N, C-alpha and C positions, 0 to 999 in steps of 0.2 A: 493676790500675790503673797506667797509665804515669805516668812522672815529671812530664810536662807537666800532666796532668789533677790529679794530686796538688797541685801547686803552685797551680793555678788554684782549687781548692777551698780551700786554705789561705788563699789571698789574699782570696777571697770570705767565708770565715769571719772573717778578721780584720776586713773591712769590716762584717759583719753583727753582731758581737759586741755593739757598743754598743746596738744596736737591742734585742737580747735582755736585756742588762743593765738598760736602762731601762724595761722593761715586763714582762718574763718572760711574755710573751703569744705563744703560738705562731702565732695569727693574724696578729698585727702582724709578726712575723718573716717569715711567708709572704708577706704583702703586699710588705714591703721586697724580699724576694729576687725576687719577680715583677717588681717595678718596675725593678730593675737587670739583668733578663734571665736570671736564674738559674732554670731549670726542670728538671723530670724528676729523674733520678738525682743530677745535681749539687746540686739543691736538697735532696734528701733527705741527701745526704752533708754538705753544709754544716750542715743542721739537726742532724745527729747530733753534728757537732763542736762546734757553738756551744753547743747545749743541754747536751751532755754526757750524752746518752740512748743507748739501745740503738738498733739499726737498725729494729726493730719499732715502736718508739715514735715515731722520726723519720718513718717512712713514714706512720703514722697521723696525725701532726701535719701532714704535707704533704697527705694525701689528704683529710682532713676540714676543711681550711680553707676557708671560703666562696669565697675568691678562686681556688681551685683546682677549682672546680666542673666546668669542662670537662675537666681531667684525671681527675676521679672518674667523669664520664660515660663517658669514653673507656675507662677501666679497667673499669667495669661491663660495657660493650657487648662488649668483648674477652673478658672472663671468660665471659659468656653465651654467646658464639659458640664459644668453646673448649669450654664444657661440652656445647653442642649437638653439636659435631663428634665429641665422645667417644661420644655416644649412637648416632651413625650408623656406628660402626666395628663 
């Protein structure tokens, strides 16, 4: 990860920390991150830093949040396509 991205994630984590501290609710954290335009890998990395959890736990918190339903649908469709393509080889 380059220095610029690390700095952006650190800034976003600092902004998001009070949301996590107030609620300890992964769904609320994801809603906040989505509202401020933090998506995808950046949202997972911010979640990992703010919550102090593993990468797998941060990914799970991201992908299972109701506000991230579109991301989950994309992920599932992509994985299904990938699995189908492996069967074609």
